[in-house]
N, CA and C of each residue as an Amber inpcrd file, in Angstrom:
protein
   219
   0.8200000  -1.1770000   0.0980000   0.0130000  -0.1830000  -0.1910000
   0.7330000   1.0880000  -0.0210000   1.7560000   1.4600000  -0.8950000
   2.3210000   2.5510000  -1.0910000   1.5380000   3.6650000  -1.6850000
   2.0050000   4.6890000  -1.5420000   1.3710000   6.0350000  -2.1320000
   0.3430000   6.4770000  -1.3000000  -0.2210000   6.0300000  -0.5380000
  -1.8200000   6.1540000   0.0930000  -1.8910000   7.2860000   0.8300000
  -0.6010000   7.5290000   1.7790000  -0.5500000   9.0800000   2.6010000
  -0.5380000   9.9250000   2.0330000   0.1680000  10.1790000   0.9060000
   0.2850000  11.4920000   0.3670000   1.5600000  12.2270000   0.8150000
   2.5240000  11.8650000   1.2140000   3.7370000  12.6010000   1.9250000
   4.8860000  11.7660000   1.3230000   4.8900000  11.1740000   0.3160000
   6.0200000  10.8030000  -0.3550000   6.7580000  11.8950000  -1.0620000
   7.8930000  12.0030000  -0.8850000   8.5090000  13.4240000  -1.2370000
   8.6200000  14.6760000  -0.7050000   7.8230000  14.5950000   0.0890000
   7.3170000  15.9220000   0.9220000   8.3320000  16.2440000   1.5080000
   9.1210000  17.7310000   1.1690000   9.8700000  18.1340000   2.1350000
   9.3120000  19.0410000   2.9100000   9.6880000  19.0240000   4.3310000
   9.1390000  20.0830000   5.2120000  10.0270000  21.3510000   5.0940000
   9.3540000  22.3660000   5.0620000   9.8100000  23.5460000   5.3960000
  10.1720000  24.3230000   6.4750000  11.2280000  24.9310000   6.9290000
  11.3170000  25.4840000   8.2680000  10.6710000  26.9770000   8.0880000
   9.9950000  27.4330000   9.1720000   9.7880000  28.8130000   9.0980000
  11.1140000  29.5750000   9.9610000  10.8800000  30.6930000   9.8350000
  11.9440000  31.7110000  10.4170000  12.3000000  31.7690000  12.1790000
  10.8890000  31.1670000  12.5760000  10.8280000  30.5890000  14.1020000
  11.5460000  29.7240000  14.7360000  11.8060000  28.4860000  13.5240000
  12.1970000  27.3940000  13.6020000  13.8950000  27.8620000  13.4550000
  14.3090000  28.2180000  12.5710000  15.6720000  28.8740000  12.5800000
  16.1150000  29.9940000  13.7170000  15.2990000  30.8740000  14.0670000
  15.8320000  32.0000000  15.0270000  15.9260000  31.1830000  16.3350000
  14.6640000  30.6170000  16.6700000  14.4260000  30.3270000  18.2640000
  14.8830000  28.8680000  18.4680000  13.9130000  28.0150000  17.8190000
  13.7440000  26.6870000  17.9640000  15.2480000  26.0020000  18.0240000
  15.9620000  26.2020000  17.0540000  17.3390000  25.5540000  16.5260000
  18.1430000  26.1230000  17.6950000  18.2250000  27.3360000  17.8090000
  19.3260000  27.7320000  19.1100000  19.0860000  27.5970000  20.3990000
  17.5520000  27.0980000  20.3460000  17.7000000  26.8930000  22.2510000
  17.6990000  25.5220000  22.3790000  17.0650000  24.2880000  21.5160000
  17.2450000  23.1170000  21.5090000  18.3440000  22.4520000  21.7770000
  19.7690000  22.9890000  21.3600000  20.8170000  22.4190000  21.4790000
  21.4780000  22.7000000  23.3160000  21.3100000  23.8890000  23.4630000
  21.8780000  24.0650000  24.8540000  20.9720000  23.5260000  25.9600000
  19.4100000  23.5780000  25.7690000  18.8020000  23.0380000  26.6150000
  18.9770000  21.1630000  26.9110000  18.9550000  20.9060000  25.5120000
  18.9720000  19.3320000  26.0440000  20.4740000  19.1100000  26.2960000
  21.4830000  19.6550000  25.8600000  22.8600000  19.2370000  26.7110000
  22.5070000  19.6130000  28.2840000  22.0660000  20.9670000  28.6680000
  21.6440000  21.3180000  30.2650000  20.8070000  20.1810000  30.8430000
  20.1330000  19.6910000  30.2080000  19.1880000  18.6130000  30.9880000
  19.6310000  17.0950000  30.6300000  20.8520000  16.9360000  29.9240000
  21.2920000  15.8200000  29.8770000  22.3830000  15.5400000  30.8950000
  23.3700000  16.8710000  31.0920000  24.2790000  17.0460000  32.3230000
  23.7820000  16.8390000  33.6030000  22.5840000  17.6360000  33.6280000
  21.7890000  17.6610000  35.2470000  21.4310000  16.1760000  35.4730000
  20.7890000  15.4050000  34.3590000  20.6870000  13.9090000  35.0940000
  19.0350000  14.2090000  35.0820000  18.0050000  15.3540000  34.3570000
  16.6700000  15.4540000  34.5230000  16.1220000  14.2100000  33.2860000
  15.2010000  13.8160000  34.1780000  14.9910000  12.6580000  32.8880000
  13.7360000  13.1810000  31.9660000  13.5460000  12.4860000  30.9950000
  12.6470000  12.8430000  30.0310000  11.0990000  13.1750000  30.3520000
  10.8050000  12.5800000  31.4270000   9.6670000  12.7780000  32.3340000
   8.8830000  14.0920000  32.6290000  10.4360000  14.5270000  33.3460000
  10.3050000  15.9950000  33.8320000  10.3060000  17.0130000  32.8320000
  11.2760000  16.7180000  31.8250000  11.1780000  17.6920000  30.8020000
   9.2590000  17.6880000  29.8860000   8.7980000  16.6240000  30.3750000
   7.5510000  16.5760000  29.5940000   6.7470000  17.6440000  30.5430000
   6.8000000  17.1450000  31.7050000   6.0220000  17.6670000  32.9130000
   6.3430000  19.0630000  32.7040000   7.4860000  19.7460000  32.6300000
   7.8800000  21.1890000  32.6720000   7.3530000  21.7480000  31.3510000
   7.5960000  21.0080000  30.2710000   6.7050000  21.6880000  29.1230000
   5.0340000  21.8840000  29.0330000   4.5310000  20.9400000  29.8500000
   2.8340000  21.0520000  30.0020000   2.7820000  22.1790000  31.0310000
   3.6310000  22.2090000  31.9650000   3.2780000  23.4050000  33.0010000
   3.5390000  24.7050000  32.1160000   4.5450000  24.7500000  31.0830000
   4.6720000  26.1180000  30.6350000   3.6120000  26.3530000  29.6000000
   3.1130000  25.5490000  29.1970000   1.8520000  25.1340000  28.1360000
   0.8050000  25.7730000  28.5760000   0.4490000  25.2020000  29.8690000
  -0.7530000  25.5300000  30.5730000  -0.7990000  27.2020000  31.1400000
   0.5170000  27.6560000  31.3810000   0.6590000  28.6660000  32.1160000
   0.4160000  29.9360000  30.7710000   1.1270000  29.3040000  29.7190000
   0.5670000  30.1370000  28.3020000  -0.6320000  30.3720000  28.1150000
  -1.7510000  29.0720000  28.0440000  -3.0300000  29.1170000  27.7000000
  -3.4870000  30.0080000  28.5830000  -3.4030000  30.0690000  30.1070000
  -4.0040000  30.9500000  31.2330000  -3.9020000  32.2020000  30.7560000
  -2.3400000  32.6770000  30.4220000  -2.2210000  33.9730000  30.1860000
  -2.6680000  34.4860000  28.8460000  -3.4160000  33.4510000  27.7590000
  -3.9040000  34.1460000  26.7740000  -5.2100000  34.1900000  27.0030000
  -5.9880000  33.1860000  28.1600000  -7.1800000  33.4180000  28.1180000
  -7.6750000  35.0650000  28.7610000  -6.7380000  35.1740000  29.9930000
  -6.7310000  36.2280000  30.3840000  -7.2810000  35.8080000  31.8190000
  -6.7750000  36.7760000  32.6640000  -7.1130000  36.6910000  34.2780000
  -8.2890000  36.2960000  34.9190000  -9.2930000  36.9910000  33.8350000
 -10.8930000  36.9430000  34.3990000 -11.5780000  35.4760000  33.5780000
 -10.5490000  34.7220000  32.8290000 -11.2590000  33.4720000  32.1910000
 -12.2610000  32.6810000  33.1680000 -11.7810000  32.4990000  34.3920000
 -12.6430000  31.8490000  35.4800000 -12.7190000  30.2610000  35.0730000
 -11.5330000  29.8110000  34.4460000 -11.8710000  28.5320000  34.2020000
 -11.7990000  27.3060000  35.4780000 -12.7760000  26.6210000  35.5140000
 -13.0000000  26.0040000  36.7620000 -11.9930000  24.7930000  36.9290000
 -11.2980000  24.2780000  35.8080000 -10.4910000  23.1480000  35.7390000
  -9.0480000  23.3610000  36.4310000  -8.9830000  24.7970000  36.1510000
  -7.7280000  25.3630000  36.6970000  -7.1280000  25.7920000  37.8950000
  -6.3170000  24.7810000  38.6760000  -6.4380000  24.7640000  40.1060000
  -6.2400000  26.1340000  40.8330000  -5.4540000  27.0050000  40.0360000
  -5.1350000  28.2380000  40.6310000  -6.3570000  29.1110000  40.2970000
  -7.3320000  28.9480000  39.9710000  -8.3830000  29.7870000  39.2490000
  -9.0320000  30.5960000  40.4430000  -9.1030000  31.8100000  39.8080000
  -9.7870000  32.7520000  41.0770000 -11.4630000  32.7250000  41.5220000
 -11.9470000  32.0130000  40.3580000 -13.4720000  31.5540000  40.9090000
 -14.1260000  30.4890000  41.1760000
């Protein structure tokens, strides 16, 4: 069943953000995490925490999400 996914020969292009931010940050952060002995699970949980904090920030302080533990409502 070849040719069904439609991605054969597809080259992914990088946007400017990948080149400027992600590539420059990923190497040093990976090296730092490896040297300090941080497990991949801790890195995943830290990433989740940053993502949730960013979502809350985008939603605004008055969003009042009942599932957010530090919600003011």
